[in-house]
N, C-alpha and C positions, 0 to 999 in steps of 0.2 A: 692208536689206542692209548688210553690214559689210565693210570692206576690211582685209586683212592685209598689212602692209608688212614685208618682210624686208630687212636683219636687225633692224630696229627692234623688231618685236613678238615675235620669238623663238618658242619652242615652246609657251609657256604656254597660249595661247588654243586651240591644237589639243588639248592634253592636257585642258583644261577641257571641251571639247566631248565628248571621249570619256567623261570622268567623269560628265557629265550624262545620258548615255544610260541609258534604262530598259528598252528592249525589244530594239533591234537596232543594229548598226553594220555597214555595208558599205563596204569600203575597197579602192581600186585602187592597186597598188604597182608602180613601175618600179625605183626605187632606194630602199634603206631601211637606215639604220644608227642611227636615233634610239632609244636605249635607253629614254628616258622614255616615248616613245609605245608602244614594245613592252610595257613594264610596264603601262601604262594599259590596253592592249587585253587583256592577260592578266587584269588585275584586273576588267575588265568581265565577262569570262567567269565569274569566281568570284561575281559579283553576280547571275548568271543572265541576263546579256545575251547574245543570239545575235550572235556576231561572225563575219562572213564576209569573208575576204580573197581578192581576185583578184590574182594575182601574174604579172607579165610572164614569158613563157617564156624570154626572154633580154634582156640589155642589152650595152653595149659591153665590159664587163669579163668577159662570159661568164656561164655558168650556175651556177658553183660557189656563189657567195655567195647567189644566189636560192634554190637548193635547200637550203642550210643554214638560210636564213630560213624556208622552208616547214616544215622539220622542227621548228624551235623553236616556231613558231606552232601546229602540230599538237599538239605536246607540251603546250602551254598550253591546249588545248581549243578552239582556233578551227577553224572550217570553212575549208579552203583549196582554192581552185581555181586552175588555171593557164590563162593565155590561150591562144588558138589560135596557130598559127605561119603563118597565111595572109598576114599583113602583115609588112612589114620590121621594124617595132617596134610594141609596145603601150606608148606613151609618156605616156598620160593619167594625171592624178593627181586623184582625188576621194575624198570620204568622205561617206556618208549616215548621219545619226544619227536613229534612230527613224522613218526614212522621212518626216521632216518638216523636216529641216535639211540643207542641202547645203553642203559645203566643196569648192570648186573651186579648184585650186591650179595656179600656173605653176611651182612648185618641187617638188622631190622631198622625201621624208621622210628627209633627210640633214643631218648637222651642217654640211657645206659650204654647202648651199643655204639653210638656215634661218639660220645664224649669220654667214655671210660673203659672201652674194650679194645683189644687189639683185633682189628678186622680189616678186610680189604673189599674193594669193589673195582670193577673195570668199566670204562666208558669207551664205546667203540661205534664207528660208523661203517664198519665192514658190512657191505650189503647182505652177504650170505647169513651172517649172524643176526642182523636186524630182522631180516625176513623170516628166519626160523623162529625167533622170539615172538614175532607177530603171529605166526601160525599157532604157536603154543598158547598165547594169550587168547586168541579167538576160540580155540578149541575148549579151553577151560571156562571161558565166559559162557559158551553155548552148551557146556557139559557134554561135549563130544569126545570120543577117544582121540588122543594125540598120536599121530604117526610121524616119527622122526625122519628128517631128511638125512643127507650124507655129511652134514657139517659137524662142527665140534661143540655144539650145544649139548651139555650133559643134563639129561632129564630123568629123574627117578619117578616111578620105577621102570621106565621104558628102556633106556639104554645105558644107565649110569654104571651098573655092575660091569658090563662089557667094556665100556670106554675107560673106566678107571683101572680095571684089571690090565688092559693093554698098556695103559700109562705106566703102571708099576713094572710090568714085564719088560718094557723097553729100556729100563735104566741100565746103564753100563758103568757109570762111575759114582754117581751120588744121587741121593734122595733127601731133600729136606722137607719136613712135613709139620704144618700146624694142624692139630686135630684134637678137640676136647676129649674124644674117647674112641680109640681104635679098638674095635672088638669083634669085627667080622672074621670068623675063622679062615675063610678062603683068602681074604686080604692079608691077614697075619701070616699065613703060609707063604704067600707071594713075597712078603717082606723078608721072611726067613730065607727063602730060596735066593733072593737077590743079595742078601748079606753073605750067604755062603759063596756066591759067585764073585765076591770081592767089592760089592757096592757099599759105599759109606752111607749109612742110614742114620739120620738124626730126627728126633721127633720132639716138638714142643707141645705138651699136652699130656695125654694119658694113653696107656695101652694095657689091655687086660691080661696079656700074657707076655712074660719076659722072653726076649730072644737074645741069645749070646751075640754080643757085638753091636746090637742096636741100642743106642743111647737115647734115653727118654728123660726129658727135663720138664719141670713145671714152669709156666710163665710166671715171673715174679712180679707181684704188685709193687709199684713204686709211686711216690708222689710225682705228679706231673707226668705219669707214664701209664700205659694200659694197666688196668686193675684186673681185668678178666680176659679170658680167651673166647672170642666169638667169631672164629673164622675156620673154614676148612680150605686149606691152601697147600699145594705141593709144587715143588720145582724139581724137575728131573735133569740131571747132567748139566745144570746151569743154563739150559737153553729152551726148555719147554715147561710151561706152567699150567696149573689148574687152580681156579678160584671159584668157589661156589658155596652152597649150603649143605652139601653132602659130607657127613662124617663117614669114615670107613667102618660103619656098623650096620647090621642087617636091616633095621627098621628104616634107616635113611636111604638105603640102596634099593629096598624091595617093597616098602609099604607106604611111602609118603611122596608127595610132590616136592621134590627138591630140584634146584636149577643151578647149573654151573657152566663153566666154559674152559676148554683147553685151547691154549694159544701159544704162538711164538711171537714175541716182540722184544727185541734185545734190550731196549730201555726199560720197559716194564718189568721184565724178568730180572734185570740187574738190580732194580730197586727192591723187588721182593727179596732177593738174596741179601741185599744190604740190610734191610730191616730185620730179617731172620738172624743174620750174623750178630747184629746189635742185641737182639733179645736173647740169643743163645749165650752171649758173653755175660749178660746180667744173670742169667739162670746158673751158669757155671760158677760165678762169683758167690751166688747164694749157697750153692752146694758146699763150696770151700768154707764159707763163713759158718755154715752149720757144723762142719767138722771141728772148727776152732772155738765153738761156743763153750762157755764155762758151764759147770754143772748147774749153777743157779739159773742161768738162762734156759737150759734144757728143761729144768723143773717148771719154770714159768710158762714155757710153751706148752708143756703137757697139761698143766692146770688150765690154761686158756682154752685149749681145745676141748677139754672136758666140760668147762663152763659153757662154752658155745653150744655144744651138743645137748646140754641139759636145759637150755633156755626154752621158755614156752614160745609158741608161735606169736610173732610180733604184730602181724597184720590185724587181728581182731582188736588188740589193744590200741593200735594206731587209729583204726577206723572209729573206735569208741571215743577216743580223745578228740578227734577232729569234730565229730558230731556234737560232743559236749561243749566244746569251746566256740565253734562257729554256729552250730544250731541251724536255724532256718534263715540266717542272715544272708541277704542277697548282696551281690557286688563284692564279696570277699574272695579273692583269688589267691590260692596257695601255690607258691613256687616249689615244685617237687625237690629240686636241688637244695633250696634254702631250708626246707623242712628236714631233709636228710642230714644236712650239715649240723643243724641245731640239735636234732635228736642224738647224733653221734657225739657231739661235745658234752651234752648233759649226761648221757649214759656213761661216757668215759669217766667223768668226774665222780659219778655215783659208784661205779665199779672200783675206781681207784681208792675211794674212801673205805669201802668194805674190805677189799683185799689187803689194804694197809693194816687194818685192825686184825685180820686173820693171821697175816704173816707175823705180826708182833706177838700174838698169842702163841703161835707155834714156836717162835724163837724163845719166848719166856719159859715154855714148858720144857724145851730141850735143855735150857740152862739149869732148870730146877732138877731135872733127872740126870744131868751130867752127860747127856747124849751128844 
């Protein structure tokens, strides 16, 4: 078994997996904008590899981009199927190569998730897991009910609640958890019970209810470091791990297709613990730094948060700007990361100028009134 750590490992290992395929690739997609992976899939078809993509019927941004992706993949020679619409979301991410190697991911096939988010994936050739993932893929392609086997593939809404509850209940010494939002009442009750039993519980992410003794920290964005949290990962007692797309919240346990895996692999688990320890140390430093901040910095942070909350939606303005500048010109390709960096720099300068004037006005008024 091998662990993928994002953003450290990037897209290269995923592309290599596709390049090594000789017979078949089966891939499940919820979000997708990685051009390198798209080209690798198309190239696999030209080599004679059978490539079958199962694409979610919808995601939060709607269906337009997914349908465009379907058309591009069909044009490249892939076989494309669409998930059913019986669940709230089909949010799982996996890839099977030659039906002997499974890539099970907590992250989407996107630039943001792979290059700027803390997330994980596992690559395994364990026959039981590969075969179970194949059974799931086939069931979802055919829109048939999935009946889980006895393995450790965690599939929502079929067996996830039971398997993840058992995972938490078995903790004797420690639980370390990455989770964007722990909100399921039953899971929170289990964490509380384990803490009362003396288990050390640390969470990077959010939890909707405080538990005495359970320490929760936010993943801290840093330059050249993960900027957001996009994984659901747990390690129990330093020797058993879960990696997948299920948060400990009701909708992801009971109403969506989510996919994860529970496993023992000393090297992989050790690396998960190592990465968590590093991220936890950065988060603790940020907490201490916040305590040491001057009043001026605290005021600045409060103002920045208020300004951000009051900003209009950026997407319509960005779409309008692109259409106005590019128009109907063909052959013009915009790099998303380049556009984002340019917008960020220009907006930062504009905000800096406005804020500088406002701060000077406030200071001048205070001096005039003697405050």
